[in-house]
C-alpha positions in Angstrom: 17.6 -31.9 5.5 17.0 -28.9 7.8 19.8 -26.3 8.0 19.8 -25.6 11.7 22.3 -22.8 11.4 19.6 -20.7 9.7 16.1 -19.5 10.7 14.0 -17.6 8.1 11.0 -15.8 9.5 8.6 -13.0 8.5 6.9 -10.6 10.9 3.2 -10.2 9.9 0.5 -7.9 11.5 -2.1 -5.3 10.9 -0.9 -1.8 10.2 0.7 0.0 13.2 0.7 -3.0 15.5 4.5 -2.7 16.0 6.3 -4.9 13.4 9.0 -2.4 12.5 9.5 -1.4 16.1 10.0 -5.0 17.1 12.6 -5.4 14.4 14.4 -2.3 15.9 14.5 -4.1 19.2 15.8 -7.4 17.7 18.5 -5.5 15.9 19.6 -3.6 19.0 19.7 -6.6 21.3 21.5 -8.9 18.8 24.4 -6.5 18.8 23.9 -5.1 15.3 24.3 -1.6 16.8 27.0 -0.7 19.3 25.8 0.0 22.8 26.7 3.7 22.5 25.4 4.2 18.9 22.4 6.4 18.4 19.8 4.5 16.4 16.8 6.0 14.8 13.4 4.3 15.3 11.8 2.3 12.4 15.2 1.8 10.8 13.6 -0.7 8.3 11.3 1.9 6.9 13.8 3.5 4.7 11.5 5.2 2.1 10.5 8.8 2.8 6.8 7.9 2.2 7.1 5.1 4.8 8.4 7.5 7.4 5.8 10.2 6.6 2.8 7.8 6.6 4.0 5.6 9.4 3.4 2.4 7.4 5.6 -0.2 5.8 5.1 -0.2 2.0 7.8 -2.6 0.7 9.0 -5.8 2.4 12.6 -5.6 3.6 15.0 -8.2 5.0 17.7 -8.0 7.7 19.6 -10.7 9.6 20.7 -11.1 13.2 22.8 -13.7 15.0 21.6 -15.4 18.1 24.1 -17.8 19.6 25.3 -19.8 16.6 22.1 -19.3 14.5 21.6 -16.7 11.8 18.0 -15.4 11.8 16.9 -13.8 8.6 13.9 -11.5 9.3 11.5 -10.1 6.7 9.5 -7.0 7.8 6.3 -7.1 5.8 3.7 -4.5 5.0 0.4 -4.7 7.0 -1.9 -3.1 4.4 -3.8 -5.4 2.0 -3.0 -3.0 -0.9 0.6 -4.3 -0.6 -0.4 -7.9 -0.5 2.1 -8.7 -3.3 4.9 -7.8 -1.0 3.5 -10.1 1.7 3.1 -13.0 -0.7 6.6 -12.7 -1.9 7.9 -12.5 1.6 6.2 -15.6 2.7 7.8 -17.6 -0.1 11.2 -16.9 1.6 10.5 -18.1 5.2 9.8 -21.2 7.3 7.7 -19.5 10.0 6.0 -16.3 11.0 5.7 -14.0 14.0 2.1 -12.9 14.2 2.0 -9.6 16.0 -1.3 -8.5 17.6 -2.0 -5.3 19.6 -2.9 -6.1 23.2 -5.8 -3.7 23.1 -7.0 -3.6 19.5 -6.8 -7.4 18.9 -6.8 -9.0 15.5 -8.0 -6.5 12.8 -8.8 -6.9 9.1 -5.2 -7.0 7.8 -4.4 -9.5 10.6 -6.9 -11.8 8.9 -5.3 -11.1 5.5 -1.7 -11.8 6.4 -2.6 -14.8 8.6 -4.6 -16.4 5.8 -1.6 -16.2 3.5 0.6 -17.8 6.2 -1.8 -20.6 7.0 -2.2 -21.4 3.3 1.6 -21.9 3.1 1.5 -24.2 6.2 3.9 -21.9 8.0 4.2 -22.4 11.8 3.1 -19.3 13.8 4.4 -17.7 17.0 1.8 -15.3 18.4 3.2 -12.1 19.9 0.8 -10.0 22.0 2.4 -6.6 21.7 2.0 -3.3 23.6 1.3 -5.1 26.9 2.0 -1.9 28.7 -1.1 -0.2 27.4 -3.6 0.9 30.0 -6.5 -0.6 28.0 -4.8 -3.9 27.3 -7.2 -6.9 27.3 -4.8 -9.7 26.8 -7.0 -12.7 27.6 -9.8 -11.5 25.3 -7.3 -10.8 22.5 -5.8 -14.3 22.7 -9.3 -15.8 22.5 -10.1 -13.6 19.5 -6.9 -14.9 17.8 -8.0 -18.5 18.5 -11.4 -17.7 16.9 -9.6 -16.2 13.9 -7.5 -19.3 13.4 -10.6 -21.5 13.5 -12.5 -19.1 11.2 -9.6 -19.4 8.7 -9.8 -23.2 8.8 -6.5 -23.8 10.7 -5.8 -27.4 11.6 -5.1 -28.7 15.1 -1.3 -28.4 14.6 -1.5 -24.8 13.4 -3.8 -23.8 16.3 -1.3 -25.1 18.8 0.9 -22.0 18.6 3.3 -20.6 21.3 2.5 -17.2 22.8 4.9 -14.5 23.9 4.1 -11.1 25.4 6.1 -8.1 24.4 6.6 -4.4 24.8 8.5 -3.9 21.5 9.1 -0.2 22.2 11.1 -1.1 25.3 12.6 -4.3 23.9 10.8 -6.7 26.4 9.5 -10.2 25.8 8.0 -12.5 28.4 6.6 -16.1 28.1 4.4 -15.3 31.1 2.8 -11.9 31.6 4.0 -11.8 35.2 7.7 -12.5 34.4 10.2 -9.8 35.2 12.9 -10.2 32.5 13.6 -7.0 30.5 15.0 -8.2 27.2 13.9 -10.1 24.1 15.7 -13.3 24.9 12.5 -15.4 25.4 11.5 -14.4 21.8 14.9 -15.3 20.4 14.6 -18.7 22.2 11.2 -19.3 20.8 12.3 -18.6 17.2 15.2 -21.0 17.5 13.3 -23.8 19.3 9.8 -23.6 17.7 10.7 -22.8 14.0 12.7 -25.3 12.1 15.6 -24.4 9.9 15.1 -24.3 6.1 14.9 -27.6 4.2 17.9 -27.4 1.8 20.4 -29.7 0.2 24.0 -28.5 0.0 25.2 -30.9 -2.7 22.1 -30.4 -5.0 22.2 -28.4 -8.2 21.8 -24.7 -7.3 18.2 -23.3 -7.2 17.8 -19.6 -6.4 14.3 -18.1 -6.7 14.4 -14.3 -7.1 11.7 -12.6 -5.0 13.0 -9.0 -4.8 15.1 -6.6 -6.8 17.3 -3.7 -5.8 19.7 -1.4 -7.7 23.3 -0.6 -6.8 25.1 2.2 -8.6 28.3 0.1 -8.5 27.2 -3.4 -9.5 23.8 -2.6 -11.2 20.7 -4.8 -10.7 20.8 -6.8 -7.4 18.6 -9.9 -7.1 17.4 -11.0 -3.7 15.9 -14.2 -2.6 16.4 -17.6 -0.8 18.9 -20.1 -2.1 16.7 -23.2 -1.9 19.4 -25.8 -2.8 23.1 -26.0 -3.7 25.5 -23.1 -3.6 26.4 -20.1 -5.7 30.0 -19.1 -6.3 31.9 -16.3 -7.9 33.6 -16.9 -11.3 31.1 -19.7 -12.1 28.6 -19.8 -15.0 24.9 -20.3 -14.3 21.6 -20.3 -16.2 18.9 -17.8 -15.7 15.5 -19.5 -16.1 13.2 -16.6 -17.1 9.5 -16.9 -17.8 9.8 -17.7 -21.5 13.5 -18.7 -22.0 16.7 -20.0 -20.4 19.7 -17.7 -20.7 22.9 -19.7 -20.3 26.5 -18.7 -19.4 25.6 -16.1 -16.9 28.4 -15.0 -14.6 28.0 -13.4 -11.1 29.9 -10.2 -10.4 29.1 -10.2 -6.7 27.6 -12.5 -4.1 26.1 -11.1 -0.9 24.8 -12.4 2.4 23.0 -10.1 4.9 24.1 -9.0 8.4 22.1 -6.4 10.1 21.2 -3.7 7.6 24.2 -4.4 5.4 25.0 -6.6 2.5 28.3 -8.5 3.1 30.1 -9.6 0.0 31.4 -13.2 0.1 32.7 -15.8 -2.4 30.3 -18.7 -1.8 26.6 -18.6 -0.9 25.1 -21.4 1.2 21.8 -23.2 0.7 19.0 -22.1 3.0 20.2 -18.6 3.4 18.5 -15.4 2.1 21.1 -13.9 -0.2 21.7 -11.4 -3.0 23.6 -11.6 -6.3 24.7 -9.1 -9.0 26.0 -9.4 -12.5 23.0 -10.9 -14.4 21.1 -8.2 -16.4 17.3 -8.0 -17.1 16.3 -10.2 -14.2 12.6 -10.4 -13.2 10.9 -11.4 -10.0 10.0 -15.1 -10.2 13.1 -16.1 -12.3 15.4 -18.9 -11.0 19.2 -19.0 -11.2 20.2 -22.7 -11.6 23.2 -24.7 -13.0 24.4 -24.1 -16.5 24.3 -27.7 -17.7 20.9 -29.0 -16.5 18.9 -26.1 -15.0 15.9 -26.9 -12.9 13.6 -23.8 -12.3 11.5 -23.4 -9.2 7.7 -22.6 -9.5 7.2 -18.9 -10.2 5.6 -16.7 -7.5 1.8 -16.6 -7.8 -0.1 -13.6 -6.3 -3.6 -12.4 -6.2 -4.8 -10.5 -9.3 -5.3 -6.7 -9.3 -8.8 -5.4 -8.5 -8.5 -1.6 -9.3 -7.3 0.2 -12.4 -6.4 3.9 -13.1 -5.4 5.5 -16.4 -2.1 7.5 -16.4 -2.1 10.2 -19.1 0.7 12.3 -20.5 0.0 15.8 -19.2 -1.5 18.1 -21.8 -2.7 20.9 -19.6 -1.8 24.6 -20.4 0.7 24.3 -17.5 2.4 21.2 -18.8 6.2 21.1 -18.6 6.6 23.9 -16.0 7.5 21.7 -13.1 8.4 18.3 -14.3 11.6 16.8 -15.8 9.9 13.7 -17.3 6.9 14.5 -19.4 6.7 12.2 -22.4 5.0 8.9 -23.0 8.4 7.3 -23.4 9.4 8.6 -19.9 6.2 7.1 -18.4 6.7 3.8 -20.2 10.3 3.5 -19.0 9.2 4.3 -15.4 6.4 1.7 -15.5 8.8 -0.9 -16.9 11.1 -0.2 -14.0 8.2 -0.4 -11.5 7.0 -3.8 -12.7 10.5 -5.3 -12.3 10.1 -5.0 -8.5 6.3 -4.6 -8.0 4.7 -7.9 -9.1 1.2 -6.9 -8.0 1.0 -4.2 -10.7 0.1 -4.8 -14.4 0.7 -2.0 -16.9 -1.1 -1.9 -20.3 -0.5 0.8 -22.9 -3.8 1.7 -24.6 -4.4 2.4 -28.3 -3.9 6.0 -27.4 -0.1 5.8 -26.9 -0.3 8.7 -24.4 -2.4 6.7 -22.0 -1.3 3.8 -19.8 -3.7 1.5 -17.8 -2.3 0.7 -14.4 -3.9 -2.2 -12.6 -3.2 -2.7 -8.9 -4.6 -3.9 -5.5 -6.2 -0.7 -4.2 -6.3 3.1 -4.0 -3.5 3.3 -1.5 -1.1 1.4 -3.7 -2.0 3.7 -6.6 -1.5 6.8 -4.4 1.9 5.6 -3.3 3.0 5.0 -6.9 1.7 8.5 -7.9 3.4 10.2 -5.0 6.7 8.4 -5.6 6.7 9.3 -9.3 6.0 13.0 -8.7 8.9 13.2 -6.2 11.1 11.7 -8.9 10.3 14.6 -11.2 7.5 13.0 -13.3 4.5 15.0 -14.6 1.3 13.3 -15.7 -2.5 13.0 -15.2 -4.5 10.3 -13.6 -8.2 9.3 -13.9 -10.7 8.1 -11.4 -10.0 4.6 -10.1 -12.2 1.9 -11.6 -12.8 -1.7 -10.4 -11.7 -4.5 -12.7 -14.7 -6.7 -13.6 -14.8 -10.3 -14.7 -17.3 -12.2 -16.9 -18.3 -15.8 -16.1 -21.2 -17.6 -17.7 -22.6 -14.4 -19.2 -22.6 -12.8 -15.7 -20.7 -9.6 -15.0 -18.8 -10.0 -11.7 -17.2 -7.3 -9.7 -14.9 -7.3 -6.6 -16.4 -6.9 -3.2 -14.8 -5.9 0.1 -15.5 -6.8 3.7 -15.5 -3.6 5.6 -14.9 -3.4 9.4 -16.0 -0.2 11.1 -15.7 1.0 14.7 -17.8 4.1 15.5 -19.5 6.0 18.3 -23.1 4.9 18.9 -24.3 8.3 17.7 -22.8 7.7 14.2 -24.1 4.3 13.5 -27.2 5.6 11.7 -25.5 7.9 9.3 -22.7 5.4 8.5 -25.2 2.6 7.8 -27.4 4.9 5.7 -24.4 6.0 3.5 -23.1 2.5 3.0 -26.6 1.1 2.2 -26.8 3.7 -0.6 -23.5 2.3 -1.9 -25.0 -1.2 -2.0 -23.4 -2.2 1.3 -25.0 -5.1 3.2 -24.5 -5.3 7.0 -23.3 -8.7 8.1 -22.6 -8.1 11.8 -23.2 -5.5 14.5 -21.7 -5.7 18.0 -22.3 -3.1 20.7 -19.8 -3.6 23.5 -21.7 -1.4 25.9 -19.0 1.3 26.2 -20.4 3.7 23.6 -18.6 2.2 20.6 -20.2 -0.1 18.0 -18.4 -2.6 15.7 -20.0 -3.0 12.3 -19.2 -5.3 9.4 -20.4 -4.9 5.8 -20.0 -6.6 2.5 -19.9 -3.9 -0.2 -18.8 -3.7 -3.8 -15.4 -2.1 -4.2 -17.0 0.6 -6.3 -18.9 1.7 -3.3 -15.8 2.3 -1.3 -14.3 4.7 -3.9 -14.7 8.2 -2.5 -16.3 7.0 0.8 -13.3 7.3 3.2 -13.3 11.1 3.4 -17.1 11.2 3.9 -16.7 8.6 6.6 -14.2 10.8 8.5 -16.5 13.8 8.2 -19.6 11.9 9.3 -17.8 10.4 12.3 -16.0 13.7 13.1 -12.7 11.9 12.8 -13.4 9.4 15.5 -14.4 6.5 13.3 -12.1 3.6 12.4 -12.5 1.8 9.1 -10.6 -1.1 7.5 -11.4 -3.1 4.4 -10.3 -6.4 2.9 -11.0 -8.0 -0.5 -13.7 -10.6 -0.1 -14.7 -12.1 -3.5 -16.2 -11.5 -6.9 -20.0 -11.2 -6.9 -22.7 -10.4 -9.6 -22.8 -6.7 -10.6 -24.7 -4.7 -7.9 -26.1 -2.1 -10.3 -25.8 1.7 -10.2 -24.0 3.2 -7.2 -24.2 7.0 -6.6 -20.8 8.6 -6.2 -20.2 12.3 -5.6 -23.5 14.1 -5.2 -22.2 17.7 -5.7 -21.0 19.3 -8.9 -17.8 21.4 -9.2 -16.9 24.9 -10.0 -14.7 25.3 -13.1 -12.6 28.2 -14.2 -13.8 29.5 -17.5 -10.6 31.4 -18.5 -7.0 31.6 -17.5 -5.5 34.1 -15.1 -4.9 34.7 -11.4 -7.6 34.1 -8.7 -8.8 37.4 -7.2 -10.2 38.1 -3.8 -13.3 39.8 -5.3 -14.2 36.8 -7.4 -13.5 34.4 -4.5 -15.7 36.3 -2.2 -18.6 36.2 -4.6 -18.3 32.4 -4.9 -18.4 31.7 -1.1 -22.2 31.1 -1.2 -21.8 28.8 -4.2 -19.6 26.2 -2.6 -16.1 25.6 -1.3 -13.0 26.7 -3.2 -9.8 24.7 -3.7 -7.7 27.6 -4.9 -6.1 30.6 -3.1 -6.1 34.2 -4.1 -3.2 34.9 -6.5 -3.0 31.3 -7.7 -2.8 30.8 -11.5 -5.6 28.8 -13.1 -6.5 27.8 -16.6 -9.8 27.2 -18.4 -11.3 23.9 -17.5 -9.5 23.6 -14.2 -11.6 22.6 -11.2 -11.4 25.3 -8.6 -13.9 24.1 -6.0 -16.9 22.0 -5.0 -20.3 23.4 -5.7 -23.1 23.0 -3.2 -25.5 21.9 -6.0 -25.5 18.9 -8.2 -24.6 20.5 -11.5 -21.2 21.9 -12.6 -20.7 25.6 -12.8 -18.3 27.5 -15.0 -17.2 30.8 -13.4 -14.9 33.7 -13.8 -12.6 33.3 -10.8 -10.2 36.0 -12.2 -12.7 38.9 -12.2 -11.1 42.0 -10.7 -12.8 44.8 -8.7 -11.4 47.0 -6.0 -12.6 45.9 -2.6 -13.2 49.5 -1.6 -16.1 49.6 -4.1 -17.8 46.8 -2.0 -17.8 48.7 1.3 -21.3 49.0 2.7 -21.4 51.5 5.6 -17.9 52.5 6.8 -14.6 53.1 5.2 -13.0 50.8 7.7 -15.0 47.7 6.7 -12.9 44.7 5.8 -13.5 41.6 3.8 -12.4 38.2 5.1 -12.3 35.2 2.9 -12.9 31.7 4.1 -9.8 29.6 3.8 -9.7 27.4 0.8 -9.8 23.6 1.1 -6.4 22.2 0.0 -7.0 18.5 -1.0 -4.3 15.9 -0.5 -3.5 13.4 -3.3 -5.5 10.7 -1.5 -8.5 13.1 -1.2 -8.2 14.1 -4.9 -8.4 10.4 -5.9 -11.5 9.9 -3.8 -13.1 13.2 -5.0 -12.9 13.2 -8.9 -15.7 12.0 -11.2 -15.4 9.9 -14.3 -15.0 12.9 -16.6 -12.2 14.5 -14.5 -8.5 14.1 -14.1 -5.8 14.9 -11.5 -2.9 16.8 -12.9 0.2 15.7 -10.9 3.5 17.6 -11.1 6.5 17.7 -8.7 5.2 20.9 -7.1 1.4 20.9 -7.7 -1.7 18.8 -7.6 -4.6 20.2 -9.7 -8.0 19.0 -10.6 -9.4 19.5 -14.1 -12.0 18.3 -16.5 -10.9 15.8 -19.2 -12.4 18.2 -21.8 -11.1 21.7 -21.0 -13.4 23.4 -23.5 -16.7 24.3 -21.9 -18.7 24.3 -25.2 -17.5 20.8 -26.0 -18.5 19.6 -22.6 -22.0 21.0 -23.0 -22.3 19.5 -26.5 -21.2 16.1 -25.2 -23.8 16.2 -22.4 -26.6 17.1 -24.8 -25.6 14.1 -27.0 -25.6 11.8 -24.0 -29.1 13.0 -23.0 -30.4 12.4 -26.5 -28.9 8.9 -26.6 -30.5 8.1 -23.2 -33.9 9.4 -24.1 
């Protein structure tokens, strides 16, 4: 039976199309915030990294009341690297709001999230957002959405979706673009009238599928999910159906429902609602809480497998332990165990070398977020270059490929096409809209995308737009050239001097500043030639000895290039590492000893000859 007092929905969209802003509006107009209360924007993006990057990283839920109906809302990430969050979220809901920018139209991640929703047979309400944009092309965008539905194999019922036009920033929704109402009431009405309440049976045995985890300093681990059937009560014993065992006689210490941004503690939880419980230890995502006598678990959550791996090493550099609080392999192991409790798209393997952990995930962005989060928590470690995860079928080596969508000025089409073709990219579509911009589509091995993004921004002078989406596994494409230039490496420890830096300006671009401490084997710049170069960047000499003609001559150094974490991940080669500490990000060679590096190269040449 449908529980018509509930509606469970997820908001899905491409990055930056306005999901979180729309949730802000729904919260305000439902009365969650008082009329005189100052409310920050993007209230659902609670993580510092979410606010800094302007993207949603983890799915979060809230609840509003409209008339007599409780509407549970899941705000989902829009980036494919966080697809695990999207997949978990869709297992909670009975319908989705598909948000599309009125100017940009459906973009690659729109395809990704919509494909997941259609696969689960979820009804869709299309929201055309940002209708106030001067470059809005509403009719064209709607047609593009219809084309996308058809392309994804939607049936006639799925294609027959309602449409609402919104300006989420101003809290306006209209069923007709020419309507004059100035609130979100039309959207609330559509949610209640077009999306059915959850199918749930009150007098059934309890079945609660855990889809998310949180931690509370008072009650400990908090499990979040949808109560599919039955009810859960305080002071009652239940069974936890884990992956490999049933744990009986589990008692709840707290039961929560959601209202606005708060968890409200109650004694009895009702079927069909999105809820939270506490009191059961060592819960994992995908577990089911059921009755103690005859438990019936629900199917575990299935998500796409990881496609990218990085190795996390215990930091063994000469500067190890200066910044960080958590340095050991045990610290890293505990942190990864904690991460996998809530992040189901990550797989962690400890290698034979107990100081190295293999972390498998969905993409470079997901890895960068994990690294940045850990360093802010006080962890110190090293990471390797990302590698794709290959498969073997019928004696064939298969590697992941991506569909790449690019929008560039006409002048940059040639250089972008050339660069991608060298990386084994195959153009599948080209559209020139006649306004100076060209849309390109490529199929390219995921290996070919590693390190390309920064090149792309340079080649397009920052004006290019690029998005990618996992496509499929295809036979190995062969050798793909990566970084073409070598690096400059410090050959001894010490402080960077102005004299040494000046003498290196014609050799390449430095990553370090004058006065910065370096160690032997640390990468201090990018060379303008193919081979690596070991240099003395600490050499001292008075600048007055370099004056050529006048005593007033001055020396000006070119500013060093400070790489961000994302740029470092793209930049490094297979024999290099990124040293990550709470206060510093450094590049280094895996082997710090220059003589050992030379010896290893000689052996490799002999073996290959």
